[in-house]
N, C-alpha and C positions, 0 to 999 in steps of 0.2 A: 787255576786261579779264575775266580769269578770277578769280573772287572765292572764296577759300578761307579766309576769316577770319570766318566766321559766329559763332564764339564770342565775338568782340569786339562786333560788332553785325551783325544779319542784313541781307543785301542781295542782290537787291532786295527790296522789300516787295511784297505783292499790290497790284494796281492799285487796288482799292477803298480801300486805306489812303490813297493819294495823293489820290484823289477826295474822300474824306471830309474830309481835312485842308484841301484847297483850298476845299471848300464852307464849312467852319466858319470858315476865315480870312476869307472874303469876306462871310459873312452872320451868323455866330453867335459871333464872337471877342469876347465881352463878359465882364465880371467877374462871376463866379458868386456869388450871394448878396449882391450890392451894388446891385441895381436891381429896381424893381417893374414894369418894362416887359416886354412880351411876349418880346422877343428874349433878355433876360437869363434869363427863365423857361425858354425853350427850351434855352438853354445849360446851365442847371441840370438839366434833364431828361436831357441827354446824360450828365452826370456821374452821376446816380443810376442810369441804365440801365446804364452801364459798371460801376458797383459790383456790380449784380446779376449781370452777366455774369461778373465775376471770382469772385464767391461760387459760382456755378454751375460755373465751370471748375475750381475747386479743391475742389468738393464740400464746401462749408461754409455751408449755407443759413441758419444762425442767427448767423453771424459778423458782423464789421465790417471794412470796407475803408478804409484811410487812403492817400491819394495823396501822393506825394513827387516831387521832380525826378528821382530815380534810385534804383537799389537801394542805392547807397552811403549816400545821405541816409536812406533807410528803415532800413538796418542801424544807423546812428548813432542814430536815434531809438529803436529797440528796445534797443540795448545800453546807451545812456546813460540810458534812462528807467526801468531796473529798480530795485527796492528792495533793493540789495545790503546785506549784513551783513559786517562785518569778518571775514575768514577764509573767506569763501565759496569753495568749489572749483568751478571752471569747466572743463569738458571741451570740447576741440575736436579736429578731426581733423588730420592732417599736411598736409592739402590745402586749408586755408582761404586765401581771398583776403585781401589786405591790408585790405580794408574791415572785415573782422572782427579780424584780427590786430592791426593798428595801433590800432583803437578800444579793444580790450581792454587793450592795453599802456598806452595813455593813461590809462585808468581805474585800472589797477594802480598808477600813480604817485600817485594821490590816496587810494586806499583799499586796504587789504591784501587782495588777491585771489590765490588759488592757481590758476594757469592750467596745465592738464595735458593732454597728448596722449593720445587714445584709441590703444589698441594696434592696430597694423596690421602684419601680417607680410609679408615680401618673398617668401618661399619656403615655401608658395605665397603669392601676392599676394592677400591677403584681410583684411578686418576680423576680428580675433581676438576673437570674441564671448566665449569662455570666459575669456580673460585680462581682457577689459573687465569681465566679471561681478566678477572679483577686485579690479580697480581700484575699482569702484563700492562694493564691500563694505568695502575698506580706507579709501577717501576718498569718502564719499557725495557725489554731485553736487548742487550747488544750481542749476546751469544747465548745459545742453548746447547748444552752437552747432555745427551741421553744414552744410557745403556739400554739397548733394545730389549734385551731380556735379562732379568735378575739372575745372577748366578747363585742366589740363595733359595728363591722360591719359584723361579722359572717364569714369572709374570712378564708378558710382553707389553711394553708401553705403547700407548696409541700414538705412534710417532707421526702418522700422517696428520692427525688433528692437531697435535702439539706444534709441529713445524709449520702447519698452515697458519696458526695463530701467531707464531713467532715471526713469520714473514710479513705480517701486517705492520710490524715495527721495523722491518729491514734487518732483522737479526741474522747472524751467521749460524747455521745449524750443523751440528756435528753428531753423528750417530756411531756408537760403538757396537759393532755386531759380533764381538767375540763369542757371545753365548747364543746368538741366533742364526748366523750365516751357516747354512747347511741343514738347519732345522725348519726354516720357513722360506718362502720365496720373498725376495726383497727387490723392489724397483726404485732406483734413486730418483727416476723422473717422477714417479707417483708420490713419493713421500717428501719431496722438496728438500733433500739432504744436500748441503754443500760439500761436506766431507763425510766419507764413510770409512770406518777402520775395520779391518778384518785380521783374524788369527788363523793361519793355515792349519795349525795342528789340533784344532778342536773339531767341531762338526763338519768342517770342510774336509777332514779326513786325510789331510796332508801331514808332512813331518814337522817336528819342532825345528825352529830356526828360520821360519819365513812368515811374514805378516806384511801389512802394508796399509796404504791409503788409496782410496778411490776419490778423485776430485771431479765434481760435477762440471766445473769450469776448467777447461784444459789450460787456460791461462791464469789460473789462480795465483794471487801474489802472496804465497806463503814464503816467509823468510827461512833460510837455512839455519839449522841449529848445530849441525855437524859438518865439519870442513875437511877437505882433503882431496886426494886424487879421484878423478872420474874417468880418465881415459879420453876426455873430450875437452877441447880448447885448453890444452896443457900450457900454453904460453901465458895464459891469463893468471895473474897472481891472486885473483879473487874467484869465488865460486861462479860458474857459468850462470847466466840468466835463464838459459833454456831448461825446460823440464823434459825429461825427469832428471837430467844430470844435476840440476841445482840442489836436489834433495837426496841424491844417491851417491854420497862420498864413500869410498872404499870399495872393497871387492864384494859383488853380489854372491849370495849363496846359491850357486847354480845347481847344486845337487838337490837342495831343498825345493828350489823352484821347479825342477824337473818332476819331483814327487808331487808337488801341488798340481802341476799340469795334468798328471795322470789321475789324481783324485777328483779334479773338477770334470774330467771327461767321464770318469766312472759314475759320478753323481748324476750327470746329464743323462747318461744311459739308463740308470735305474729309476731316476725321477724322484723329485722331492716329495711328491705325494705318497709314494711308497715308503719313504723314510718316515715321514710324519705319521702315517698309519701304524707302522711297526712300533715306533717309539711310544705313541699314545697307548697302545695295547700294553707294552711292558710297564709303562709308568702307572697305569691304572691297576695292574696286578699288584705292584709294590704297595700302592696306597691301600688297597683292599686288605693286604696282609697286615700292614701297620694299624689300620682301623680295627681289624678283627682282634688284634693282640690285646687291646684295651689298656696298653701302658704307653703308647706313643701318641703325640699330638703333632699333626703336620702343619707347617707354616704356609699360609697363603693359599690354601686349597679353595678358599671361598672367593677367590679373585673373580671379578665379573668379566674380565677379558680373556684372551687366549694365553696359552702357556706353552713352554717348551719342556723337554724331557728332564727336568730337574725337580727334586722333591727333598725338602729338608724337614727334620722332625726333632723333637725333644722328648725326654722321658723323665718322669718324677723319680724313677728308681735308679737311673744311671746318668752319670755325666757323659757328654758327648765323646770325650777322649776315652772313657771306659768302654763305651759302645764300640768305638773304633778298634780298640785292642781286642775285644771279644770276636768281632767279625774278622779281624786279621788272622786270628788263630784258626779260624775256619776257612781261610783263603779267600775271604771276600774283601775287596778293595773298595773303600769309601773314602770321603773327605770329612774331617771334623773341624770344629773351631769356628772362626769368623769369616773364613773364605775370602779374605782380603776386602770384605765389604762391611766394615763395622757399623756404618750408618743404617744398613739394612737390618742389622741385628738389634740396633736401638729401636727401630721402627717396630720390630716384632717382640721387643722386651726380652730378647735372648742374649743381650750383652751383659757381661763379657765372656761367658763361657761358650756362647755360640750354639751350634746345632750339629747333628749329623746329617750328611748330604748323600743322597742316592741320585746318580745321573746315568741315564741309559743312552744307548746308541744303536745304530742299525744292526750291530752284531751281538747285541744283547739277546739271549735266548730264553725261551720259557723254562728250560732246565736250570738256567742260572737263577731265575726267580723262585723255582721250586726249592732250590738248595737254600736260598735266603729264607724262605718261609720255614724250612725245617730248623734252621738255626734260631730263629726268632721264637719259634714254638718251644724249643728246648730251653731257651732263656726264661 
């Protein structure tokens, strides 16, 4: 199998991830915070160690980490837990995942919110910061939600500049790093993010079943949206006020957390720079193959900013789903369609059929790309 769908979930994982999960499943898969015995305490120590690793990874030493089953769950917690006021103006980019778009639309049915798109120009393809300044001046932002990297074209948003502008108006800033964390270095202190969302199973190279929130302010007043047992302050008929317990109802996925801890350690040892260099080489090889074929058009390759290892394309001769079937018959795994980002495809005029997406990872090899080239040449 030639796996080129790392933007959906990375595969394979580093060997240490499988080993850590297997060991935890066999010896430490206990309910954190619910037992006074040694094994439960050891499980709790894994959770706290992983919190520290995440704070270090995102350069947020005085922040708070909240674990959730996925980035989508974490986004729902952040989006639905904010103290909105009637008429608040919320800015998003044209490249948001449905985890943001649908949740905001759901909220807008309950309270009057104004959801606006940040200005992004097509020629040249870039975030139009001068126009965005005017947008903010005319309609000051209360909240700004940004997907750090598009899961369609891989474009990295200039979040440092965008959040700096947003902070001039006192806006709350939320960064979705599902497609960027593990591909690029991210400092929460540098980019002025109030909340950062991460997905463990993508470029962080951890397992499915773990994601979360990094809060820049350890005492952030985020309202709980899920209620239940925490193993803390059990006499209280309401959710505890203390973090992280206020936002971590239910049993934490200790096995997935152990896997994420191992993957973060592996990334720190190999270095983000090594990962970026390898992925850039693999992505450039794919783009050359597609360009040389003469039948594919790649989306967003003229972006003026930086990108991650994601490349989508269309063909006048094949529908995206047809291309996916052909590649699957040759054991090449890709993603087709709208990638849960319909607004991005409206931006690129590829809605409603979408595109075919290639996404590389640290374990993508030159041999994988050569096989892809052979299949495309045969087509």
